[in-house]
Structures are given as structure tokens and as C-alpha cells.
C-alpha atoms as one frame of an Amber mdcrd trajectory, in Angstrom:
protein
  86.460  36.195  -7.313  84.236  37.684 -10.036  81.650  40.372  -9.341  78.618
  38.092  -9.963  80.075  35.450  -7.637  80.658  38.065  -4.926  77.081  39.318
  -5.296  75.721  35.760  -4.991  77.636  35.408  -1.720  76.184  38.503  -0.032
  72.573  37.487   0.573  70.907  37.520   3.967  69.111  34.190   3.602  71.162
  31.212   4.867  71.667  28.380   2.373  69.753  25.967   4.611  66.594  28.089
   4.328  66.921  28.262   0.554  67.558  24.517   0.451  64.431  23.782   2.471
  62.343  26.042   0.189  63.545  24.188  -2.925  61.484  21.089  -2.117  58.053
  22.781  -1.866  58.928  24.872  -4.935  59.478  21.698  -6.949  56.152  20.319
  -5.710  54.336  23.563  -6.585  55.748  23.544 -10.118  54.739  19.914 -10.658
  51.342  19.803  -8.921  49.722  23.246  -9.233  49.440  23.269 -13.041  47.219
  20.189 -12.662  45.254  21.576  -9.719  44.755  24.923 -11.456  43.826  23.197
 -14.755  46.098  25.179 -17.048  44.372  25.515 -20.428  47.642  25.812 -22.316
  49.636  22.594 -22.766  52.956  24.452 -23.120  52.390  26.253 -19.802  51.682
  22.933 -18.102  54.649  21.019 -19.549  57.152  23.815 -19.016  56.125  24.022
 -15.344  56.507  20.235 -15.033  59.991  20.375 -16.574  61.046  23.226 -14.281
  59.596  21.327 -11.306  61.647  18.248 -12.119  64.716  20.461 -12.558  64.041
  22.133  -9.197  63.744  18.721  -7.541  67.057  17.597  -9.056  68.757  20.805
  -7.899  67.304  20.410  -4.392  68.496  16.830  -4.093  71.847  17.366  -5.788
  73.164  20.607  -4.304  76.174  20.359  -2.010  74.681  21.940   1.090  73.029
  20.545   4.191  69.589  19.994   2.615  70.967  18.169  -0.429  70.957  14.396
  -0.569  73.514  13.622  -3.291  75.519  16.865  -2.840  77.356  17.084  -6.162
  76.141  20.453  -7.543  78.095  23.473  -6.293  75.801  25.955  -4.490  76.914
  28.796  -6.755  75.887  26.810  -9.848  72.542  26.150  -8.147  72.148  29.894
  -7.648  72.868  30.713 -11.278  70.422  28.011 -12.406  67.784  29.494 -10.091
  68.290  32.993 -11.501  68.015  31.677 -15.060  64.878  29.639 -14.405  63.080
  32.299 -12.375  63.713  34.936 -15.032  62.486  32.430 -17.631  59.305  31.885
 -15.584  58.658  35.625 -15.705  59.200  36.084 -19.461  58.046  32.755 -20.952
  54.304  33.498 -20.868  54.964  36.414 -23.220  57.518  34.632 -25.427  55.669
  31.309 -25.769  52.296  33.009 -26.047  50.204  31.942 -23.100  50.005  35.381
 -21.488  46.295  35.467 -22.358  45.734  32.450 -20.083  45.295  34.404 -16.849
  45.734  31.495 -14.432  48.987  30.324 -16.012  50.272  33.895 -16.377  49.623
  34.775 -12.732  51.134  31.459 -11.580  54.304  31.991 -13.636  54.691  35.604
 -12.501  54.161  34.847  -8.795  56.453  31.803  -8.751  59.059  33.567 -10.899
  59.154  36.794  -8.884  59.086  35.011  -5.508  61.777  32.565  -6.647  63.983
  35.343  -7.994  63.629  37.317  -4.758  64.522  34.260  -2.665  67.499  33.483
  -4.899  68.862  37.023  -4.823  68.446  37.083  -1.030  70.346  33.801  -0.534
  73.976  33.684   0.598  75.406  31.066  -1.760  78.921  31.094  -0.343  79.976
  31.001   3.297  80.992  34.366   4.737  83.618  33.146   7.185  86.530  30.770
   6.743  85.191  28.364   9.401  81.844  28.150   7.588  83.628  27.467   4.283
  85.705  24.672   5.833  82.621  23.157   7.465  80.766  23.263   4.125  83.665
  21.502   2.411  83.710  18.764   5.085  79.946  18.281   4.806  80.129  18.025
   1.005  82.864  15.388   1.148
């Protein structure tokens, strides 16, 4: 097993907790840009796109909170790391860092999401857990 995969399997947060948090995260990314009246269209549409992506990951991941269960949890974790880092840097790259509301939103959601992702155990620690996860995904 590669080093990044081993690191993604060492978190303290159980997958079920992460899976439950995915649903409100998707809602926050879709709804709050409207509620907070983002002035920048790019900031609003990028959040919407990430919200839809978060909803698809939540529904499609192969763990107990997923509905379709086709996305491997490790792939979900790598997608989460990519998106949360993007949330942190995009205001500066795209150019809406001067829009305080959007900037603060992106930084808070990005940092909180990255912390939750890095704290999640994406692979079962024990053989029995791994076998149970495989049965549940089938």
C-alpha cells in the first residue's frame, strides 16, 4: 500500500461521521452563496459546482451513508482533499479575494473540510471491518 493511502487510512474520524457531514456540506455550498449574496458570479457558481460534486460524492460513496455506493472511499478522500485545497486557493487565483464574504466563506469551508478529511479513516483498520465494508458495498 502506498504512503498516501496509508495516511488516508489512519484518521480518527469514522467513515460514518464523515459520510453524515457530507450532506450538510453539499447544502452549505449550494445554499449559502445565495443567502450571503456573493457579489462575484465566479465565487457563486464555483461553490454551486462544488456543492453538486459534494452531493454526488455523498450519495455515491461505498460506505454506510452512501446510497448508490459505487465510489471507493479512498477516491472520495482524494477528491475531498483536492476540492478543499481548491476552496482555499481559488479566491486568490480567480480574483475574488477582495470580496470579503466570499473569501471568508471559501476559507472557512475549505479549512474545515480539509481538517475533517485529514481526520477521517478512509480504510478499515481491522480485517473484520474491511470484510464488513465489502459486504455492505456489494
